[in-house]
LUMSE-794135 format. One line per field, with one value per residue (C-alpha): chain; y, z, x; residue number from 1. Coordinates in steps of 0.25 Angstrom, whole numbers, plus 5000, padded with zeros to 4 digits. Each point is the difference from the previous one (the first is absolute). Layout:
BEGIN
unit	A | ... $
Y	Y | ... $
Z	Z | ... $
X	X | ... $
pos	NUM | ... $
***
This chain:
BEGIN
unit	A | A | A | A | A | A | A | A | A | A | A | A | A | A | A | A | A | A | A | A | A | A | A | A | A | A | A | A | A | A | A | A | A | A | A | A | A | A | A | A | A | A | A | A | A | A | A | A | A | A | A | A | A | A | A | A | A | A | A | A | A | A | A | A | A | A | A | A | A | A | A | A | A | A | A | A | A | A | A | A | A | A | A | A | A | A | A | A | A | A | A | A | A | A | A | A | A | A | A | A | A | A | A | A | A | A | A | A | A | A | A | A | A | A | A | A | A | A | A | A | A | A | A | A | A | A | A | A | A | A | A | A | A | A | A | A | A | A | A | A | A | A | A | A | A | A | A | A | A | A | A | A | A | A | A | A | A | A | A | A | A | A | A | A | A | A | A | A | A | A | A | A | A | A | A | A | A | A | A | A | A | A | A | A | A | A | A | A | A | A | A | A | A | A | A | A | A | A | A | A | A | A | A | A | A | A | A | A | A | A | A | A | A | A | A | A | A | A | A | A | A | A | A | A | A | A | A | A | A | A | A | A | A | A | A | A | A | A | A | A | A | A | A | A | A | A | A | A | A | A | A | A | A | A | A | A | A | A | A | A | A | A | A | A | A | A | A | A | A | A | A | A | A | A | A | A | A | A | A | A | A | A | A | A | A | A | A | A | A | A | A | A | A | A | A | A | A | A | A | A | A | A | A | A | A | A | A | A | A | A | A | A | A | A | A | A | A | A | A | A | A | A | A | A | A | A | A | A | A | A | A | A | A | A | A | A | A | A | A | A | A | A | A | A | A | A | A | A | A | A | A | A $
Y	5035 | 5014 | 4998 | 4996 | 5012 | 5010 | 4994 | 5001 | 5015 | 5004 | 4994 | 5001 | 5013 | 5008 | 4999 | 5001 | 4988 | 4992 | 5004 | 4997 | 4987 | 4996 | 5005 | 4991 | 4989 | 5001 | 5002 | 4987 | 4992 | 5005 | 4996 | 4987 | 4996 | 5008 | 5001 | 4990 | 5007 | 5014 | 4995 | 5009 | 5012 | 4998 | 4997 | 5012 | 5009 | 4996 | 5002 | 5014 | 5003 | 4996 | 5009 | 5012 | 5004 | 5002 | 5007 | 5010 | 5002 | 5004 | 5009 | 5007 | 5003 | 5008 | 4991 | 4998 | 4988 | 4993 | 5001 | 4995 | 4988 | 4997 | 5000 | 4991 | 4991 | 4998 | 4997 | 4990 | 4993 | 4999 | 4994 | 4989 | 4998 | 4997 | 4990 | 4993 | 4999 | 5000 | 4995 | 4990 | 4992 | 4998 | 4996 | 4990 | 4994 | 4999 | 4994 | 4989 | 4997 | 4999 | 4990 | 4992 | 4999 | 4996 | 4985 | 5001 | 5008 | 4990 | 4989 | 5007 | 5003 | 4985 | 4996 | 5009 | 4995 | 4986 | 5003 | 5006 | 4986 | 4996 | 5012 | 5003 | 4987 | 5004 | 5012 | 4994 | 4986 | 4995 | 4998 | 5014 | 5005 | 4991 | 5006 | 5014 | 4997 | 4994 | 5012 | 5009 | 4992 | 5001 | 5015 | 5001 | 4992 | 5009 | 5012 | 4995 | 4998 | 5014 | 5005 | 4992 | 5005 | 5014 | 4998 | 4994 | 5013 | 5009 | 5004 | 5006 | 5006 | 5006 | 5006 | 5006 | 5006 | 5006 | 5006 | 5006 | 5006 | 5007 | 5005 | 5003 | 5011 | 5006 | 5001 | 5005 | 5011 | 5005 | 4999 | 5009 | 5009 | 5002 | 4999 | 5013 | 4996 | 4986 | 5005 | 5011 | 4989 | 4991 | 5012 | 5002 | 4987 | 5005 | 5009 | 5014 | 4999 | 4989 | 5005 | 4986 | 4994 | 5012 | 4998 | 4985 | 5002 | 5011 | 4991 | 4988 | 5007 | 5004 | 4987 | 4991 | 5009 | 4999 | 4985 | 4996 | 5008 | 4997 | 4985 | 5001 | 5006 | 4990 | 4989 | 5006 | 5003 | 4987 | 4992 | 5008 | 4999 | 4985 | 4998 | 5007 | 4992 | 4987 | 5002 | 5005 | 4987 | 4991 | 4995 | 4992 | 5006 | 5013 | 5008 | 4991 | 5000 | 5015 | 5002 | 4990 | 5008 | 5013 | 4996 | 4994 | 5013 | 5002 | 4991 | 5005 | 4989 | 4988 | 5003 | 5001 | 4987 | 4993 | 5004 | 4997 | 4985 | 5000 | 5010 | 4991 | 4987 | 5004 | 5005 | 4987 | 4991 | 5009 | 5001 | 4990 | 5004 | 5009 | 5014 | 5004 | 4996 | 5007 | 5013 | 4999 | 4998 | 5012 | 5009 | 4996 | 5002 | 5014 | 5004 | 4996 | 5007 | 5013 | 4999 | 4999 | 5010 | 5010 | 5000 | 4998 | 5012 | 5009 | 4996 | 4999 | 5010 | 5006 | 4987 | 4998 | 4989 | 4988 | 4989 | 4987 | 4992 | 5009 | 5000 | 4984 | 5000 | 5010 | 4992 | 4987 | 5006 | 5009 | 4990 | 4989 | 5009 | 5007 | 4992 | 5007 | 5014 | 4997 | 4997 | 5012 | 5009 | 4993 | 5012 | 5011 | 4993 | 4998 | 5014 | 5004 | 4992 | 5007 | 5013 | 4997 | 4995 | 5012 | 5010 | 4994 | 5009 | 4995 | 5009 | 5001 | 4998 | 5008 | 4993 | 4996 $
Z	5316 | 5004 | 4994 | 4986 | 5001 | 5002 | 4989 | 4990 | 5004 | 4999 | 4986 | 4994 | 5006 | 4988 | 4989 | 4989 | 5006 | 4999 | 4986 | 4995 | 5007 | 4993 | 4987 | 5001 | 5004 | 4989 | 4990 | 5005 | 4999 | 4986 | 4995 | 5007 | 4994 | 4987 | 4997 | 4989 | 4993 | 5002 | 4996 | 4987 | 5007 | 5011 | 4991 | 4991 | 5012 | 5004 | 4986 | 5000 | 5013 | 4995 | 4987 | 5008 | 5004 | 4985 | 4998 | 5011 | 4995 | 4986 | 5006 | 5008 | 4987 | 4996 | 4992 | 5002 | 5007 | 4989 | 4991 | 5010 | 5002 | 4985 | 5000 | 5012 | 4995 | 4986 | 5006 | 5010 | 4987 | 4993 | 5012 | 5001 | 4985 | 5002 | 5011 | 4992 | 4987 | 5003 | 5014 | 5001 | 4987 | 5004 | 5014 | 4995 | 4991 | 5011 | 5009 | 4989 | 4998 | 5015 | 5001 | 4989 | 5007 | 5014 | 4997 | 4997 | 5012 | 5009 | 4994 | 5003 | 5014 | 5002 | 4995 | 5010 | 5012 | 4996 | 5002 | 5014 | 5007 | 4994 | 5004 | 5013 | 5005 | 5015 | 4997 | 4990 | 4996 | 4986 | 5006 | 5004 | 4986 | 4994 | 5010 | 4996 | 4985 | 5002 | 5007 | 4989 | 4989 | 5008 | 5001 | 4986 | 4996 | 5009 | 4994 | 4986 | 5003 | 5005 | 4987 | 4992 | 5008 | 4998 | 4985 | 5000 | 5006 | 4992 | 4991 | 5012 | 5004 | 4986 | 5000 | 5014 | 4995 | 4988 | 5009 | 5009 | 4988 | 4996 | 5013 | 5008 | 4990 | 4999 | 5016 | 5001 | 4990 | 5007 | 5014 | 4995 | 4992 | 5010 | 5013 | 5006 | 4997 | 5006 | 5013 | 5002 | 4999 | 5010 | 5009 | 5000 | 5008 | 5011 | 5012 | 4999 | 5013 | 4996 | 5006 | 5005 | 4986 | 4993 | 5009 | 4997 | 4985 | 4999 | 5008 | 4990 | 4986 | 4998 | 5005 | 4992 | 4987 | 5003 | 5003 | 4987 | 4991 | 5006 | 5000 | 4985 | 4997 | 5008 | 4993 | 4986 | 5004 | 5007 | 4989 | 4989 | 5007 | 5002 | 4985 | 4995 | 5010 | 4997 | 4985 | 5000 | 5008 | 4990 | 5010 | 4995 | 5002 | 5003 | 4998 | 5008 | 5012 | 4999 | 5001 | 5012 | 5006 | 4998 | 5005 | 5012 | 5006 | 5002 | 5012 | 5009 | 5006 | 4995 | 4985 | 4999 | 5008 | 4991 | 4986 | 5004 | 4998 | 4986 | 4995 | 5006 | 4997 | 4985 | 5000 | 5006 | 4990 | 4989 | 5005 | 5012 | 5010 | 4991 | 4999 | 4993 | 5011 | 5010 | 4993 | 4997 | 5015 | 5004 | 4990 | 5005 | 5014 | 4997 | 4993 | 5013 | 5009 | 4992 | 5000 | 5015 | 5003 | 4989 | 4992 | 5011 | 5009 | 4988 | 4996 | 5013 | 5008 | 5004 | 5004 | 5015 | 5005 | 5005 | 5008 | 4991 | 5009 | 4998 | 4985 | 4999 | 5009 | 4991 | 4987 | 5006 | 5005 | 4988 | 4990 | 5006 | 4999 | 4987 | 4992 | 4991 | 5003 | 5015 | 4999 | 4991 | 5010 | 5012 | 5004 | 4997 | 5008 | 5011 | 5000 | 5000 | 5012 | 5007 | 4996 | 5006 | 5013 | 5001 | 4997 | 5008 | 5011 | 5014 | 5009 | 5015 | 5008 | 5013 | 5013 | 5010 $
X	5208 | 5004 | 5014 | 4994 | 4990 | 5011 | 5008 | 4989 | 4996 | 5015 | 5002 | 4986 | 4994 | 5003 | 4989 | 5011 | 5007 | 4987 | 4998 | 5014 | 4999 | 4987 | 5006 | 5012 | 4991 | 4990 | 5012 | 5006 | 4987 | 4997 | 5014 | 5000 | 4986 | 5000 | 5015 | 5000 | 4988 | 5006 | 5014 | 5000 | 4996 | 5010 | 5011 | 4997 | 4999 | 5014 | 5005 | 4994 | 5006 | 5013 | 4999 | 4994 | 5014 | 5004 | 4988 | 5003 | 5014 | 4995 | 4990 | 5010 | 5007 | 4988 | 4992 | 4985 | 4996 | 4992 | 5012 | 5009 | 4991 | 5000 | 5015 | 5001 | 4989 | 5006 | 5013 | 4994 | 4993 | 5013 | 5006 | 4989 | 5001 | 5015 | 4998 | 4989 | 5007 | 5014 | 5002 | 4989 | 5003 | 5015 | 4996 | 4990 | 5011 | 5010 | 4990 | 4997 | 5015 | 5002 | 4988 | 5006 | 5014 | 4994 | 5000 | 5015 | 5002 | 4993 | 5008 | 5013 | 4995 | 4997 | 5013 | 5007 | 4991 | 5004 | 5014 | 4999 | 4999 | 5013 | 5008 | 4993 | 4995 | 5000 | 4991 | 4990 | 4995 | 4995 | 4987 | 4999 | 5004 | 4989 | 4990 | 5004 | 4999 | 4986 | 4996 | 5005 | 4993 | 4987 | 5001 | 5004 | 4987 | 4991 | 5006 | 4998 | 4985 | 4999 | 5006 | 4990 | 4988 | 5005 | 5001 | 4986 | 4995 | 5008 | 4988 | 4993 | 5013 | 5003 | 4986 | 5002 | 5013 | 4994 | 4989 | 5011 | 5008 | 4987 | 4995 | 5012 | 5006 | 4986 | 5000 | 5014 | 4997 | 4987 | 5007 | 5010 | 4991 | 4989 | 5009 | 4994 | 4986 | 5002 | 5007 | 4989 | 4990 | 5007 | 5002 | 4985 | 4997 | 5010 | 4997 | 5005 | 5008 | 5010 | 5013 | 5004 | 4998 | 5007 | 5012 | 5001 | 4998 | 5011 | 5009 | 4997 | 4998 | 5014 | 5006 | 4991 | 5003 | 5015 | 4999 | 4991 | 5009 | 5013 | 4996 | 4997 | 5013 | 5007 | 4994 | 5004 | 5014 | 5003 | 4993 | 5008 | 5013 | 4998 | 4996 | 5012 | 5009 | 4994 | 5001 | 5014 | 5004 | 4993 | 4990 | 4988 | 4986 | 5006 | 4987 | 4992 | 5009 | 5002 | 4985 | 5000 | 5011 | 4993 | 4987 | 5007 | 5003 | 4985 | 5001 | 5011 | 5010 | 4991 | 5000 | 5015 | 5002 | 4990 | 5004 | 5015 | 4997 | 4995 | 5011 | 5012 | 4993 | 4999 | 5014 | 5005 | 4993 | 5006 | 5014 | 5002 | 5010 | 5009 | 5005 | 4988 | 4991 | 5008 | 5001 | 4985 | 4997 | 5009 | 4994 | 4986 | 5003 | 5007 | 4986 | 4993 | 5010 | 4999 | 4985 | 4999 | 5011 | 5000 | 4987 | 4990 | 5005 | 5000 | 4986 | 4993 | 5007 | 4986 | 4994 | 4997 | 5010 | 4993 | 5007 | 5003 | 4991 | 4989 | 5002 | 5001 | 4987 | 4993 | 5004 | 4994 | 4987 | 4997 | 5005 | 4991 | 4988 | 5002 | 5011 | 5009 | 4994 | 5001 | 5015 | 5002 | 4993 | 5005 | 5009 | 4991 | 4989 | 5009 | 5004 | 4985 | 4998 | 5012 | 4994 | 4987 | 5006 | 5009 | 4989 | 4989 | 4995 | 5003 | 4992 | 5004 | 4988 | 4998 | 5003 | 4990 $
pos	1 | 2 | 3 | 4 | 5 | 6 | 7 | 8 | 9 | 10 | 11 | 12 | 13 | 14 | 15 | 16 | 17 | 18 | 19 | 20 | 21 | 22 | 23 | 24 | 25 | 26 | 27 | 28 | 29 | 30 | 31 | 32 | 33 | 34 | 35 | 36 | 37 | 38 | 39 | 40 | 41 | 42 | 43 | 44 | 45 | 46 | 47 | 48 | 49 | 50 | 51 | 52 | 53 | 54 | 55 | 56 | 57 | 58 | 59 | 60 | 61 | 62 | 63 | 64 | 65 | 66 | 67 | 68 | 69 | 70 | 71 | 72 | 73 | 74 | 75 | 76 | 77 | 78 | 79 | 80 | 81 | 82 | 83 | 84 | 85 | 86 | 87 | 88 | 89 | 90 | 91 | 92 | 93 | 94 | 95 | 96 | 97 | 98 | 99 | 100 | 101 | 102 | 103 | 104 | 105 | 106 | 107 | 108 | 109 | 110 | 111 | 112 | 113 | 114 | 115 | 116 | 117 | 118 | 119 | 120 | 121 | 122 | 123 | 124 | 125 | 126 | 127 | 128 | 129 | 130 | 131 | 132 | 133 | 134 | 135 | 136 | 137 | 138 | 139 | 140 | 141 | 142 | 143 | 144 | 145 | 146 | 147 | 148 | 149 | 150 | 151 | 152 | 153 | 154 | 155 | 156 | 157 | 158 | 159 | 160 | 161 | 162 | 163 | 164 | 165 | 166 | 167 | 168 | 169 | 170 | 171 | 172 | 173 | 174 | 175 | 176 | 177 | 178 | 179 | 180 | 181 | 182 | 183 | 184 | 185 | 186 | 187 | 188 | 189 | 190 | 191 | 192 | 193 | 194 | 195 | 196 | 197 | 198 | 199 | 200 | 201 | 202 | 203 | 204 | 205 | 206 | 207 | 208 | 209 | 210 | 211 | 212 | 213 | 214 | 215 | 216 | 217 | 218 | 219 | 220 | 221 | 222 | 223 | 224 | 225 | 226 | 227 | 228 | 229 | 230 | 231 | 232 | 233 | 234 | 235 | 236 | 237 | 238 | 239 | 240 | 241 | 242 | 243 | 244 | 245 | 246 | 247 | 248 | 249 | 250 | 251 | 252 | 253 | 254 | 255 | 256 | 257 | 258 | 259 | 260 | 261 | 262 | 263 | 264 | 265 | 266 | 267 | 268 | 269 | 270 | 271 | 272 | 273 | 274 | 275 | 276 | 277 | 278 | 279 | 280 | 281 | 282 | 283 | 284 | 285 | 286 | 287 | 288 | 289 | 290 | 291 | 292 | 293 | 294 | 295 | 296 | 297 | 298 | 299 | 300 | 301 | 302 | 303 | 304 | 305 | 306 | 307 | 308 | 309 | 310 | 311 | 312 | 313 | 314 | 315 | 316 | 317 | 318 | 319 | 320 | 321 | 322 | 323 | 324 | 325 | 326 | 327 | 328 | 329 | 330 | 331 | 332 | 333 | 334 | 335 | 336 | 337 | 338 | 339 | 340 | 341 | 342 | 343 | 344 | 345 | 346 | 347 | 348 | 349 | 350 | 351 | 352 $
***
């Protein structure tokens, strides 16, 4: 009992530590219980945080903050418009085409599976192939039901998207314009003596900013290079696959491994085991190698290095709690945990 008491006094004797622990706990509970309702606010806050770097750069050129906010906000609206009216219709068209081609892909896959017992009878039997085909058909039927249920609820989803499209730009604008007012209002709830919290925040602020902005540029660069490569090589669904490759960099290690399967599968169905398939595979793996060995070190040179095991655990934990946003912010959140642990006061108690 004394050991537990000494540990508690050593780690929680400082009021600042207790306040920060309560603040983190309350924030965690609010996001867990009200995260879905506050999603537009949280997403807008992330976007405003992403755009703040551009606002700051324009301000350093001598322009007033309000003018800088207007310029960045208009550029943001143009970017969103480009996505909605150029990228999304093309993605929708390619997704529709892919779904139309799935039956022929399945038939081709079944034909190849039925050939395996003749070529490799010692490895697989006809009965095993039939069982595999039955499982595939069952999974496809279940997937079709899920797509149908999604389409039935599309009206509600469309209304939600429209609300987001109206609310989020307004929230982003006011977060940028009234940043100083909002920060001062938030600081009014904090104690005046907050050296520990300030230390943690300073340790995290630059790292999170670098990570969010760097990840945005990584998605854009990898997706664009993939689109140009796939289009040049004549791969079907080039834009859809390029978007998947770009978004895959959000999830370190796991994303690249998952998106490799559809890229190579579609290339194989289009070309078979030919030179085109080999060259496409080589080009794709070169893009992945350049991303991991050149682009990531350039974009994330200021981010605290985390062990791969810590990154994977963070993705699983935060992704399970908060879905997409948990996966996106897995590394910053893991870095926050690391910063808190490193900065946590560890007072030495007097002996005796």
